[in-house]
Each structure stands twice: as structure tokens, then as C-alpha cells.
C-alpha positions as CSV (number, residue, x, y, z in Angstrom):
1,M,198.1,115.9,221.6
2,I,195.2,117.3,224.1
3,N,195.5,116.3,228.2
4,T,193.0,113.5,228.2
5,E,193.0,113.2,231.8
6,P,189.9,115.4,232.5
7,L,187.9,113.9,229.7
8,K,186.9,110.7,231.5
9,S,185.1,112.5,234.4
10,L,183.3,115.2,232.3
11,D,179.2,115.0,232.2
12,L,177.9,113.1,229.2
13,N,176.2,116.1,228.3
14,V,179.6,118.2,228.2
15,R,181.1,115.4,226.4
16,D,178.3,115.7,223.8
17,T,179.0,119.2,223.4
18,L,182.2,118.4,223.0
19,R,181.9,116.1,220.1
20,A,179.7,118.7,218.3
21,K,182.3,121.4,218.7
22,S,184.9,119.0,217.4
23,A,182.7,118.8,214.0
24,L,182.4,122.4,213.8
25,L,186.3,123.0,214.4
26,G,187.5,120.0,212.0
27,R,189.6,118.2,214.8
28,P,188.7,116.2,218.1
29,L,188.4,118.0,221.7
30,I,187.2,114.5,223.0
31,G,187.2,110.6,222.0
32,P,184.0,109.5,220.2
33,Q,180.6,108.4,221.8
34,S,181.0,105.2,221.0
35,V,183.6,102.5,219.3
36,N,182.7,99.6,217.7
37,I,185.1,96.9,217.9
38,H,185.4,93.4,215.9
39,A,187.0,91.4,218.3
40,I,186.6,88.1,216.4
41,Q,186.2,87.2,212.8
42,A,184.6,83.9,213.2
43,C,181.2,82.7,213.0
44,D,179.6,79.3,213.4
45,R,176.3,80.4,211.3
46,K,176.2,80.5,207.6
47,C,173.7,83.4,207.1
48,A,172.5,83.6,203.5
49,F,172.7,87.0,203.8
50,C,176.2,87.8,205.4
51,W,178.8,88.9,203.1
52,Y,181.3,86.9,205.1
53,F,180.2,83.6,205.8
54,S,177.1,83.2,203.5
55,P,177.2,79.3,201.4
56,L,177.1,81.6,197.9
57,V,180.8,83.4,199.4
58,K,183.5,81.3,197.7
59,N,186.2,82.5,199.7
60,P,184.8,83.2,203.2
61,P,187.7,84.9,205.8
62,K,190.0,82.7,208.1
63,R,189.4,83.1,211.8
64,I,191.3,86.2,213.3
65,M,190.8,87.9,216.2
66,L,192.5,90.8,218.5
67,D,195.1,90.1,221.0
68,Y,193.5,90.1,224.4
69,Q,196.3,92.4,225.7
70,V,195.7,94.8,222.5
71,L,191.7,94.5,223.0
72,E,192.1,95.5,226.8
73,G,194.5,98.5,225.8
74,V,192.1,99.9,223.6
75,I,189.2,99.9,226.3
76,E,191.4,101.3,228.6
77,D,192.2,104.4,226.0
78,C,188.5,104.5,225.4
79,H,187.7,105.2,229.3
80,E,190.5,107.7,229.4
81,I,189.3,110.0,226.9
82,G,186.0,109.9,227.2
83,V,184.5,107.1,225.3
84,N,180.6,106.7,226.6
85,E,180.0,103.3,225.1
86,I,182.0,100.3,223.5
87,N,180.5,98.2,220.8
88,L,181.7,94.2,221.1
89,E,181.0,92.1,218.1
90,G,182.2,89.2,215.6
91,G,181.5,87.3,213.8
92,E,179.8,85.8,217.0
93,I,181.2,87.2,220.1
94,V,180.9,84.3,222.4
95,L,184.0,82.7,220.0
96,Y,186.3,85.0,221.0
97,P,187.8,83.1,223.9
98,H,188.2,86.4,226.4
99,A,185.0,87.4,225.9
100,E,183.7,87.5,229.4
101,K,187.1,89.1,230.5
102,A,186.5,91.8,228.2
103,F,183.2,92.6,229.2
104,R,183.7,92.6,232.4
105,K,186.7,95.4,231.8
106,V,184.3,97.6,230.2
107,K,182.0,97.7,233.2
108,E,184.4,97.8,235.3
109,L,185.5,101.1,234.1
110,G,182.0,102.4,234.2
111,M,181.4,102.5,230.4
112,L,178.3,101.3,228.6
113,L,178.4,98.1,227.2
114,R,176.7,97.0,223.6
115,A,177.0,93.5,222.2
116,Y,176.1,91.3,219.3
117,S,175.1,87.5,219.4
118,H,173.0,84.9,217.5
119,L,172.2,83.5,220.9
120,D,172.1,79.8,219.8
121,F,174.9,78.5,221.6
122,D,175.9,76.7,225.2
123,S,173.8,78.3,227.9
124,K,177.0,79.2,230.1
125,H,177.7,82.2,228.0
126,L,174.3,83.6,229.3
127,R,176.4,84.6,232.7
128,Y,178.3,87.4,230.8
129,L,175.8,88.5,228.1
130,C,173.7,89.6,231.0
131,L,176.6,92.4,231.7
132,A,175.6,93.9,228.5
133,D,173.4,97.1,229.1
134,R,172.0,96.5,225.3
135,L,171.9,93.3,223.9
136,I,171.5,93.2,219.8
137,V,170.0,89.4,218.4
138,N,170.0,88.7,215.2
139,L,166.6,86.8,214.5
140,S,165.7,86.7,210.5
141,A,163.6,83.3,210.5
142,M,160.6,82.3,212.6
143,N,160.2,78.5,212.1
144,E,162.8,76.1,212.5
145,A,163.0,75.2,208.7
146,S,163.4,78.3,207.6
147,Y,165.7,79.0,210.6
148,R,168.0,76.1,209.3
149,H,167.9,77.9,205.6
150,V,168.7,81.5,206.6
151,H,171.1,80.9,209.4
152,G,172.6,78.2,208.0
153,K,173.0,76.4,211.2
154,T,174.3,72.7,211.2
155,S,173.9,72.6,214.8
156,G,171.4,74.1,217.1
157,S,167.9,75.1,216.9
158,L,165.4,78.4,216.6
159,A,163.8,77.0,220.2
160,N,167.2,76.8,222.1
161,L,167.6,80.8,220.7
162,L,164.3,81.2,222.1
163,K,165.0,79.8,225.3
164,H,168.1,82.4,225.9
165,L,166.4,85.0,224.7
166,D,163.8,84.3,227.1
167,R,166.2,84.0,229.9
168,L,167.7,87.3,229.1
169,L,164.3,88.9,229.2
170,L,163.7,87.7,232.9
171,A,166.9,88.8,233.6
172,R,166.2,92.7,232.4
173,R,163.0,92.4,234.0
174,K,164.7,91.6,237.6
175,F,167.9,93.7,236.9
176,G,167.2,96.3,234.3
177,K,169.4,94.8,231.8
178,P,170.1,93.9,229.0
179,E,167.8,95.7,226.9
180,I,167.4,93.5,224.2
181,V,167.1,94.6,220.4
182,L,166.2,91.9,217.8
183,T,167.0,92.7,214.4
184,F,165.5,91.0,211.1
185,I,167.6,91.2,207.8
186,V,165.0,90.9,205.2
187,F,165.5,89.6,201.9
188,Q,164.0,87.5,198.7
189,D,163.7,84.4,201.1
190,N,162.4,85.7,204.2
191,Y,160.6,88.7,204.1
192,K,157.3,87.1,204.3
193,Q,158.4,86.2,207.9
194,L,158.0,89.7,209.1
195,P,154.7,90.0,210.6
196,A,155.6,87.1,212.6
197,F,158.8,88.4,213.7
198,L,156.9,92.1,214.6
199,A,154.2,89.6,216.5
200,L,157.0,87.6,218.4
201,A,158.6,90.9,219.4
202,Q,155.6,92.4,220.9
203,E,154.6,89.0,222.6
204,R,158.0,88.8,224.2
205,C,158.0,92.6,225.1
206,V,161.7,93.6,223.5
207,D,162.9,96.9,223.4
208,A,163.7,97.8,220.0
209,V,163.2,96.0,216.9
210,Y,165.3,96.9,213.7
211,V,164.1,95.7,210.3
212,R,167.2,96.1,207.8
213,F,167.7,95.1,204.1
214,F,170.9,92.6,203.9
215,K,174.3,94.2,202.0
216,A,174.3,92.5,198.9
217,T,177.5,91.5,197.4
218,Q,177.8,90.3,193.9
219,E,178.1,86.8,195.1
220,M,174.6,87.1,196.8
221,A,172.8,88.9,193.6
222,E,170.2,85.8,193.4
223,L,168.9,87.2,197.1
224,V,168.1,90.8,196.1
225,F,164.4,91.8,196.1
226,T,162.3,91.5,193.0
227,P,160.2,94.4,192.0
228,Q,157.2,92.3,193.1
229,A,158.6,91.4,196.5
230,L,159.7,94.8,197.2
231,K,155.9,96.0,196.5
232,E,154.8,92.6,198.7
233,L,157.3,94.0,201.4
234,Q,155.9,97.7,201.2
235,D,152.7,96.4,201.8
236,M,153.7,94.4,205.0
237,V,155.5,97.5,206.4
238,D,152.0,99.9,205.6
239,Q,150.4,97.3,207.2
240,A,152.6,97.2,210.1
241,L,152.5,100.6,210.6
242,S,148.8,101.0,211.1
243,A,149.5,98.7,214.4
244,E,150.7,99.5,218.1
245,Y,153.6,98.5,219.0
246,T,155.4,98.6,222.8
247,F,159.0,98.4,221.3
248,E,161.1,101.1,219.9
249,H,161.5,100.3,216.0
250,N,162.6,101.6,212.5
251,L,159.9,100.8,210.2
252,E,158.8,103.9,208.9
253,N,162.5,104.5,208.0
254,L,162.7,101.1,206.2
255,K,159.6,102.4,204.3
256,N,161.1,105.8,203.4
257,I,164.0,103.7,201.7
258,I,161.4,101.3,200.0
259,V,159.5,104.3,198.4
260,H,162.3,106.5,198.0
261,G,165.7,105.0,198.0
262,H,165.7,102.0,195.7
263,R,166.8,102.1,192.6
264,V,166.3,98.6,190.9
265,N,167.6,100.0,187.5
266,E,170.6,101.8,189.0
267,V,172.9,98.9,190.8
268,V,176.2,99.7,191.3
269,A,178.8,97.1,191.4
270,L,181.6,97.6,193.8
271,T,185.2,95.8,193.4
272,H,186.2,94.6,197.5
273,T,189.2,97.1,198.2
274,L,190.7,98.2,201.3
275,A,188.3,101.3,201.4
276,H,184.8,99.3,200.2
277,N,183.2,96.1,200.8
278,D,182.4,93.8,197.7
279,R,178.8,95.6,197.6
280,L,176.0,95.5,195.3
281,L,174.7,98.8,196.1
282,V,170.7,98.4,194.9
283,Y,169.1,101.7,196.6
284,D,170.3,105.0,197.1
285,V,169.2,106.8,200.3
286,T,170.9,109.7,199.6
287,K,168.9,110.4,196.6
288,G,171.9,111.7,195.3
289,E,171.7,114.6,197.3
290,K,175.0,116.4,198.9
291,V,175.2,115.0,202.7
292,H,176.7,116.4,205.1
293,C,178.3,113.4,207.6
294,Q,179.1,113.7,211.1
295,V,179.0,110.4,212.3
296,G,182.8,110.1,212.2
297,W,182.9,112.4,215.3
298,F,180.5,110.4,217.0
299,Y,181.7,106.6,216.6
300,S,184.8,104.9,215.6
301,Y,185.7,101.4,214.3
302,I,188.1,99.0,214.6
303,D,188.2,95.6,213.1
304,E,189.3,91.9,214.0
305,N,192.8,93.2,212.0
306,G,192.8,96.1,214.7
307,Q,192.7,98.4,211.8
308,V,190.7,102.1,212.8
309,L,188.9,102.8,209.8
310,A,187.0,106.2,209.3
311,P,184.3,107.5,208.9
312,C,182.0,104.5,209.6
313,D,182.3,100.5,209.7
314,G,180.4,100.6,206.5
315,V,182.6,102.7,204.4
316,G,186.6,103.0,205.2
317,V,187.6,105.0,203.1
318,C,190.5,106.2,205.9
319,L,192.7,103.7,207.5
320,A,194.1,105.6,210.1
321,G,196.3,103.3,211.9
322,N,196.1,99.8,213.9
323,V,196.0,99.5,217.7
324,N,198.7,96.3,217.2
325,Q,201.0,99.2,216.4
326,R,199.6,102.3,218.3
327,R,197.5,103.3,220.8
328,F,194.1,104.1,220.3
329,K,194.2,107.4,221.7
330,D,197.2,108.6,219.5
331,I,195.5,107.4,216.6
332,W,192.2,109.4,217.1
333,F,194.1,112.8,218.5
334,D,197.3,112.6,216.0
335,N,196.1,111.4,212.7
336,D,196.0,114.5,209.9
337,F,194.6,111.7,207.6
338,L,191.9,110.8,210.1
339,H,190.4,114.5,210.9
340,A,190.7,115.4,206.7
341,T,188.4,112.7,206.0
342,L,186.1,113.3,209.0
343,R,186.4,116.9,207.5
344,E,185.4,116.5,204.0
345,A,182.7,114.2,205.2
346,S,180.9,117.3,207.2
347,Q,181.7,119.6,204.4
348,G,179.6,117.5,202.1
349,I,179.5,114.2,200.3
350,H,178.2,113.0,197.0
351,A,177.7,109.0,196.9
352,C,178.2,109.5,193.2
353,S,181.9,110.2,193.9
354,S,184.0,107.1,193.5
355,K,185.2,107.5,197.0
356,W,181.7,107.8,198.6
357,T,180.0,105.3,196.5
358,E,179.2,102.9,199.3
359,C,177.4,105.9,201.1
360,R,174.5,105.3,198.7
361,H,173.7,102.1,200.9
362,C,173.9,104.0,204.2
363,S,172.6,102.8,207.3
364,Y,173.2,105.6,209.3
365,V,170.8,108.1,207.8
366,P,168.2,108.9,211.1
367,V,171.5,108.9,213.2
368,N,173.7,111.3,210.9
369,K,170.3,113.7,210.7
370,R,170.3,114.1,214.5
371,L,173.4,114.6,215.1
372,N,173.4,117.8,211.9
373,E,170.6,119.1,213.8
374,K,172.6,118.9,216.9
375,I,175.6,120.7,215.4
376,A,173.7,123.0,213.5
377,R,172.1,123.9,216.8
378,L,175.4,124.6,218.6
379,S,176.7,126.6,215.4
380,K,174.0,129.1,216.0
381,Q,174.9,129.9,219.7
């Protein structure tokens, strides 16, 4: 294993170059740029599109969470090996009983902090959510009736969510953070509310908006877009692209998926295994082409069971180890299976392969394009 002591003090640009060199060499020289940690598998919502807690899911997972001492060790390891950013999520992150301690630990060590939340909770949680550098908020309904239908809340309200959103935006104006990102998960029942969502985002002056297709399972097949609804969504996106927004958005990428990636007549159903979620894959963003995926050298994923999965949180074809049994830094630097998987992805994979089928539904396409360009530039130097 390499000497990790100097890594935490390296300039961010130097860290990025080392990650690109790692991809070229096929072995890690530094920790990933970002580590996504699912601290808890629990949520007080039953979002229609959620493959864990949707009312359509017959056997939702039981509540499980990472032991805080284990999580703290992971955060310390990340700092030691030069990780720039920690992403904390669930489920709903405020349900993790040690969420505030975890937030403060990340900031104490000087790393960037992202967190994911639905914001519909008791106001007391805002005091530590404000510590995040970027807060990603799922808001996929624009009135109270659709909020109850889409997000499945038996208590709480859209009004409560928006109240907390406005308080966080006020904190951002005063203190510079957290940046606010709103996500809208589109599916058959809510896509007509997309224009209202974009108008709200503009009115509230949020920092970014990401509109995403939900990732269907076979149990949620009834929520998949009909061809007519998909055409209507495309028209909405076209109209939205003609507007000028003050926030960052991914609408162009969404349009590309609709126009070029959707294969409604080529649905692929996956059986739930360790390597795959129970996905109903209705479009192919790879267009059947060989893809050089570099994501795993820059991002790592730890689930609520402590499993380190690679190359990303969407496709865990490699179970590299478990942080309940081994330190994260050791798993990252000393694991032949992990490194072989990342090399295989770098050298090129096909979504038609049974191993990499889930890559057909990849949400990292824009990120991976930038990473490939960065690595290509370095290889020519």
C-alpha cells in the first residue's frame, strides 16, 4: 500500500491529476474525488418512483444503518487518502440518529460535504443541514394533492418543504452555503408538472436543477412512460430549452436521452442480484457502443451495510469489501478485484454484456465524458 500521509495536503488540481494517472496506470495513486455513503436505509416517504419504498414494492427493505464509529472511521480514512468530498444520504439522512455528528466531522476535517434530503421534517434539522456545501432536494410534485400522491406522505406537506427550502436559501444568501439543487424525478404521473417545477426553481433562485427519469423495477412497470407521454415530455423539454434560466440544469442531456436513448420496444428486465438492482431498463444511453468508463477511479460508493461497491452506485458488479470488517483506505488501495474491475471498465465495456447490462441506464454519461477527455489530455502529455 502507498504512503497516504502526504495525500491529504495535496492541492486539488494535483489530486485530480493523480486520479487521471491512476486510470492510465490501472491502480490507485490517491483516494477517489468523492465518496457516496448511504448512512441509513430508512425513509418516512413512500415515493411512487422509489425502488425501495414505493407502495408498489411488495417487500421493502428493513431499516438498517451504519454504526457511527464505523462511519467516523470511513470519514477519517477519506481525509487521509485525499478524498475531496463526502456525500451523505439515505433513505432520508435526517433519520440517521448521528447525522449532526457526521456532518460536523466531515467539516472539521476540511472536506466538502453534500447531502440529500426531502426537507419535509421538523425544523430542528436545519441547523446542521446548513453545514453542507451542497444540498440536493427531491421535489417532484408541485401542489399538495400531487405531493401526497407522488411522495406518499401521510404527514407533512409541500408547504413545510418549501418553508425549509426558503430558510436554507436565506442561509445561502447570508453565508454562501449550502448550494441548493432541486431534483425532479419524471414518470408517467407527474411529467406535466415539469414547467411549474422549473418556474419555481427560477423564482426561488436555486443553484441547479436536475431532471431525471425514474429507474423502474418490474414492480413499477405501470409508471413507465407511454410513447405519447414521452412525446409530450420532449415538447416540454424543447420549450424549456428555449428559456433563459439562472440555474445550472441538465435539460439538454435529458433531451438526448429522449431522442436518442429511449428504446421502448427493447425493454430489458433484470433479476435482483448482488450485482444488479431489480431494474426494468427501457432506454440505452450507451446507444450500443463500447464505453470507456472512468467513473470508478473518481467516485466510490459505500452502502448502508458497509459494502464498498464498484464501479458506481448504479452498477455494483464488484463487491470490494466491507468497512465493518476492513478499513476503507485498505479496501481502496489493496484489492486486486476492485482494481481489475476498474481497469476493465476503463478499457471499454458493452451494455449488451450480462455483467454490464445495467450501464444501459447510466446517469453518469456527462460526467464520464468529461473524465475521458481529461484522461485523454493527460495521456498526450
